[in-house]
C-alpha positions in Angstrom: 6.2 -16.3 -8.9 2.5 -15.7 -9.8 0.9 -16.2 -13.1 -0.3 -12.7 -13.9 0.1 -11.5 -17.5 1.6 -8.3 -16.1 4.4 -8.3 -13.4 6.8 -5.7 -12.0 10.2 -6.9 -12.0 12.5 -5.1 -9.2 16.2 -5.5 -9.3 17.0 -2.3 -7.7 19.8 -2.3 -4.8 18.6 0.9 -3.4 21.8 2.6 -3.7 21.2 6.4 -4.8 23.4 9.2 -5.9 22.9 12.3 -4.0 23.4 14.6 -7.0 21.0 12.6 -9.1 18.4 12.7 -6.5 18.6 16.3 -5.9 18.1 17.2 -9.5 15.8 14.6 -10.1 12.8 16.6 -11.1 15.2 18.6 -13.8 16.6 15.2 -15.0 13.2 13.6 -15.7 11.9 16.4 -18.0 13.1 15.2 -21.3 11.3 11.9 -20.6 8.2 13.4 -19.5 8.2 15.3 -22.8 9.0 12.2 -24.9 6.4 10.2 -22.7 3.8 12.8 -23.6 4.4 12.7 -27.4 4.5 8.9 -27.5 1.3 8.9 -25.4 -0.7 10.7 -28.4 0.4 8.1 -30.7 -0.3 5.3 -28.1 -4.0 6.4 -27.8 -4.5 6.2 -31.5 -3.1 2.8 -31.4 -5.4 2.0 -28.4 -8.4 2.9 -30.4 -7.3 0.9 -33.4 -6.5 -2.1 -30.9 -10.1 -1.9 -29.4 -11.7 -2.5 -32.7 -9.1 -5.2 -33.7 -9.5 -6.9 -30.3 -13.5 -6.5 -30.4 -13.8 -8.2 -33.7 -10.8 -10.6 -33.7 -11.0 -11.6 -30.0 -7.1 -11.0 -29.6 -4.9 -8.0 -29.6 -2.6 -8.1 -33.0 1.0 -8.6 -32.0 2.2 -5.4 -33.5 -0.3 -3.3 -31.6 0.2 -5.4 -28.6 4.0 -4.9 -28.6 4.0 -1.3 -29.3 1.7 -0.5 -26.3 3.5 -2.9 -24.1 6.8 -1.0 -24.8 4.9 2.4 -24.1 3.7 0.9 -20.7 7.1 -0.5 -20.0 8.7 3.2 -20.9 6.1 4.8 -18.6 6.9 2.5 -15.6 10.7 3.2 -16.3 10.2 7.1 -16.1 7.9 6.8 -13.2 10.3 4.6 -11.2 13.1 7.1 -11.9 11.1 10.1 -11.1 9.6 8.7 -8.1 13.1 7.4 -6.9 12.2 3.8 -7.1 15.4 3.3 -9.6 18.5 5.0 -10.1 19.7 4.9 -13.5 18.6 7.3 -16.2 16.3 5.3 -18.4 16.6 5.0 -22.1 13.9 6.5 -24.5 12.9 3.1 -26.0 11.3 1.2 -23.2 13.8 -1.7 -23.7 13.5 -4.5 -21.0 16.4 -4.5 -18.2 15.6 -1.5 -16.1 16.0 -2.0 -12.3 12.2 -1.6 -12.2 10.7 -3.3 -15.1 7.4 -4.7 -16.5 7.0 -8.1 -17.8 3.9 -8.4 -20.2 2.7 -11.4 -21.5 2.2 -12.1 -25.4 -1.4 -11.6 -26.6 -4.0 -14.1 -25.6 -7.7 -14.6 -26.4 -9.9 -12.1 -24.8 -13.7 -12.1 -23.9 -15.3 -9.9 -26.5 -17.8 -8.6 -24.0 -15.2 -7.5 -21.5 -13.5 -5.7 -24.5 -16.6 -3.9 -25.4 -17.4 -2.5 -21.9 -13.6 -2.2 -21.0 -14.0 1.6 -19.9 -16.8 0.8 -17.7 -15.3 -2.2 -16.2 -12.2 -0.3 -15.4 -13.9 2.3 -13.2 -13.2 0.3 -9.8 -9.6 -0.1 -10.9 -9.2 3.6 -11.7 -10.5 4.4 -8.1 -7.6 2.4 -6.4 -5.2 3.8 -8.8 -6.3 7.4 -7.8 -5.3 6.3 -4.1 -1.9 5.0 -5.2 -0.6 7.0 -8.1 -3.3 9.8 -8.3 -3.9 8.2 -11.8 -1.4 6.1 -13.5 2.4 6.0 -14.2 1.6 7.6 -17.7 0.2 10.8 -16.2 3.0 11.5 -13.6 3.2 15.0 -12.8 2.3 17.4 -9.9 -0.9 15.5 -9.1 1.1 12.2 -8.4 2.2 13.9 -5.2 -1.0 13.1 -3.8 -1.0 9.5 -4.1 0.7 6.7 -2.1 3.6 6.8 -4.4 4.2 10.6 -4.6 4.1 11.0 -0.7 6.5 8.0 -0.3 9.0 9.5 -3.0 8.9 12.9 -1.3 9.9 11.4 2.0 12.3 9.0 0.1 13.9 12.2 -1.6 15.1 13.5 1.8 16.2 10.0 3.0 18.3 9.4 -0.1 19.9 12.8 0.1 21.0 12.0 3.8 21.9 8.5 3.3 22.7 8.1 -0.5 20.4 5.1 -0.1 16.4 4.6 -0.5 14.8 3.3 2.2 13.4 -0.2 1.1 10.0 0.3 2.7 9.4 3.6 0.8 10.9 1.9 -2.5 8.5 -0.9 -2.1 5.5 1.3 -1.6 6.3 3.0 -4.7 6.8 -0.3 -6.6 3.5 -1.6 -5.2 1.7 1.6 -6.8 3.6 1.3 -10.1 2.7 -2.5 -10.2 -0.9 -1.7 -10.0 -0.5 1.2 -12.4 1.2 -1.2 -15.0 -1.5 -3.6 -14.5 -4.4 -1.1 -15.2 -2.8 0.4 -18.3 -2.5 -3.1 -19.6 -6.2 -3.9 -18.8 -7.2 -0.3 -20.3 -5.0 -0.8 -23.7 -6.5 -4.3 -24.1 -3.2 -6.2 -23.8 -5.2 -8.4 -21.2 -8.5 -9.1 -19.9 -7.2 -10.0 -16.5 -8.4 -7.5 -14.1 -5.5 -5.5 -12.0 -4.8 -7.3 -8.6 -4.6 -4.7 -5.9 -2.9 -7.5 -3.5 0.2 -6.0 -2.2 1.6 -9.4 -1.6 1.7 -10.4 -5.0 2.7 -7.1 -6.4 6.2 -7.7 -5.8 8.3 -11.0 -5.9 10.1 -10.6 -2.7 7.8 -9.3 0.2 9.6 -9.3 3.5 8.3 -11.0 6.7 10.0 -8.5 9.1 9.6 -10.6 12.2 11.8 -8.0 14.2 9.0 -5.4 13.9 7.6 -4.7 17.5 4.2 -4.0 16.0 3.1 -6.5 13.3 -0.3 -7.6 11.9 -1.9 -11.0 12.2 -4.6 -11.9 9.7 -6.7 -15.1 10.1 -9.7 -13.8 8.2 -11.4 -16.2 5.8 -12.8 -13.8 3.6 -16.4 -14.7 4.1 -18.9 -11.9 4.9 -22.3 -11.7 6.0 -24.4 -9.7 3.3 -26.8 -8.6 5.9 -24.1 -7.3 8.3 -22.2 -5.9 5.4 -25.3 -4.0 4.2 -25.7 -2.2 7.5 -22.1 -2.1 8.3 -22.1 1.7 9.1 -24.9 1.4 11.5 -23.4 -1.4 13.1 -20.2 0.3 13.7 -21.6 3.3 15.5 -21.4 1.9 19.1 -17.7 0.7 18.7 -16.9 4.0 17.2 -18.6 5.9 20.2 -16.4 3.7 22.5 -13.4 4.1 20.6 -13.9 8.0 20.8 -14.3 7.8 24.7 -11.4 5.5 25.0 -9.4 7.9 22.9 -9.9 10.7 25.3 -8.6 8.9 28.3 -5.7 7.5 25.9 -4.6 11.1 25.2 -4.1 11.7 28.8 -2.3 8.6 29.3 0.0 9.4 26.3 0.9 12.4 27.9 2.0 10.5 31.1 3.7 8.0 29.1 5.8 10.7 27.3 7.1 12.1 30.6 7.6 8.7 32.1 9.4 7.2 29.2 11.5 10.4 28.8 12.7 10.1 32.2 12.7 6.4 32.7 13.9 5.6 29.1 11.2 2.8 28.8 7.5 2.9 28.8 5.8 1.7 32.1 4.3 -1.5 31.8 0.8 -0.4 32.9 0.7 2.7 30.4 2.1 0.5 27.7 -0.4 -2.0 28.2 -3.4 0.3 28.2 -1.9 2.3 25.3 -1.3 -1.2 23.4 -5.0 -2.2 24.2 -6.2 1.0 22.9 -4.2 0.6 19.5 -5.3 -2.8 19.2 -8.9 -2.0 19.7 -8.8 0.9 17.2 -7.6 -1.7 14.6 -10.4 -4.1 15.4 -12.9 -1.2 15.0 -11.6 0.0 11.8 -11.0 -3.5 10.3 -14.7 -4.2 11.0 -15.9 -0.7 9.6 -13.7 -1.0 6.5 -14.8 -4.8 5.8 -11.2 -6.0 6.3 -12.8 -8.3 9.1 -16.3 -9.7 9.5 -16.9 -10.4 13.3 -18.4 -7.6 15.6 -15.2 -6.2 17.4 -16.8 -6.1 20.8 -15.5 -3.5 23.3 -12.5 -4.8 25.0 -9.5 -4.8 22.5 -8.2 -8.4 24.1 -5.4 -10.0 22.2 -6.4 -12.6 20.0 -10.0 -11.6 19.9 -10.2 -10.5 16.3 -9.1 -12.1 13.0 -7.2 -8.8 12.0 -5.1 -7.5 14.8 -1.6 -5.9 15.6 0.7 -7.9 17.7 2.4 -5.4 20.0 5.5 -6.4 22.1 6.1 -5.4 25.6 8.1 -2.3 26.7 11.7 -1.9 25.4 14.3 0.8 26.2 13.9 3.7 24.0 16.3 6.6 22.8 15.4 9.7 25.0 16.2 12.0 22.4 13.7 10.2 20.1 11.1 10.2 22.8 11.7 14.1 23.2 10.9 14.8 19.5 8.5 12.0 18.9 5.6 14.4 17.7 7.9 15.9 15.1 9.6 12.6 14.2 6.3 11.0 13.8 4.7 13.5 11.3 6.0 11.8 8.1 4.8 8.6 9.3 1.3 10.2 10.0 1.1 11.6 6.8 1.8 8.6 5.0 -0.8 6.8 7.2 -3.3 9.5 6.1 -2.5 8.5 2.5 -3.0 4.6 3.1 -6.3 5.8 4.8 -7.4 6.9 1.5 -6.6 3.6 -0.1 -8.5 2.0 3.0 -11.6 4.0 2.1 -11.7 2.9 -1.6 -11.0 -0.6 -0.6 -14.0 -0.4 1.7 -16.2 1.1 -0.9 -15.6 -1.5 -3.4 -15.4 -4.2 -1.0 -18.9 -3.3 0.1 -20.3 -4.0 -3.4 -18.4 -7.0 -3.8 -19.4 -8.7 -0.5 -22.9 -8.0 -1.1 -22.8 -9.7 -4.5 -20.7 -12.6 -3.5 -20.6 -13.0 0.3 -16.9 -12.8 0.2 -14.4 -9.9 0.3 -11.9 -10.1 -2.5 -8.5 -11.3 -1.2 -6.7 -8.4 -3.1 -9.0 -5.7 -1.4 -8.6 -7.4 2.0 -4.8 -7.5 1.7 -4.5 -3.9 0.6 -6.8 -2.8 3.5 -4.8 -4.8 5.8 -1.5 -3.1 4.7 -3.2 0.4 5.4 -4.3 -0.9 8.9 -1.0 -2.3 9.6 0.9 1.0 8.8 -1.7 3.0 10.8 -1.1 0.7 13.9 2.6 1.2 13.6 2.4 4.9 13.0 0.0 5.2 16.2 2.3 2.8 18.2 5.2 4.8 17.3 3.5 8.5 18.1 2.4 6.8 21.5 5.7 5.7 22.6 5.0 1.9 22.3 8.3 1.6 20.4 11.0 3.7 18.9 11.0 1.4 15.6 9.8 3.6 12.9 7.1 2.2 10.7 7.8 0.0 7.8 6.1 1.9 5.0 6.0 -1.1 2.4 4.1 -4.2 2.2 5.1 -7.2 4.4 3.9 -10.7 4.9 1.2 -11.0 7.4 2.5 -14.2 9.2 3.6 -13.5 12.8 6.3 -15.4 14.4 5.3 -18.6 16.2 4.9 -17.9 19.8 5.7 -20.3 22.7 2.8 -21.6 24.7 3.9 -19.5 27.6 4.2 -16.1 25.8 1.6 -13.7 24.9 1.6 -11.3 21.6 2.4 -8.6 24.1 5.5 -10.0 25.3 6.9 -11.9 22.6 10.5 -11.1 21.5 11.5 -9.7 18.2 
């Protein structure tokens, strides 16, 4: 367990009532009304807390507890609305909800950080915009454009069909809510610990998922060359041109692979290998462009040649029905991937400034970007028929299974 002053606590069992799911937007209306009314009082308290913390160097316990309860209630409401939890929340923000927030007692804070809190929070607000289109407090129609909203939309259909929320979608929402809770606590002066965007620490139990046929291996050491960071967009132009030319050929190969897999029930080794190399190289280039990796990616997409790359297993038998309708089946994954791409862009922007200043990419930003790259690789691999395993939408550990010396990442078993 990490030592952050604000932690998301998830005890949800993924079971969902179809009736509750179907009417979820109606059921949440009373909470949205109460959350808005509570929010008016909360903002008054925030202003008072700002002055109190600025002069005393510490948030008064009474104000701290009031705002902590408000943030906790906002997370309960958002978790219920976004299908990350099932029970109808109470109206008091009491601890114990299946998606809850633990907030540490008041601690001494740096007065300079308190005085400039709104300015300091701007980068965190940009990340929150990609994750929740704001924060859990402002849940509404706009949230559908953030990662949490898109995941909840697809989760709505899945929960209606199966009476169960897919864990990947639930964890994607929980990751967004974890960051939202940290941001609100930072804005409300409950802590001066900056929000951590690392998906590997957002949840207490992040799965490794060694069974996924496309996984991400990260051996990057976070060190960045300031010179190459400054000129990264220019340096990335040759690989991007080569990737575009490769994509034209990959499009033709993908069509051939579709027919071959549809009739043979399995992607031919040569076509699979070519498309796997394309997905791998695409990941190399994007990792370089968005500062998730530091070395120049080269032009081959060779396995093991880059510190951030997908491990793609060899061909397996595939369901022909899934193959036939692959383009339609892949649409939700591609839409979610585009949402993750928004997060990746924010990570690159903030990472550019941080890497120029410190010569290092912050771990939280690197890992958030790696999550986006991993999901993108899985979505592309699914679309190109490298596997019929649907992309896993939540955070996963970035540790591949240990391979035997005679095995390559392309042919390693699940």
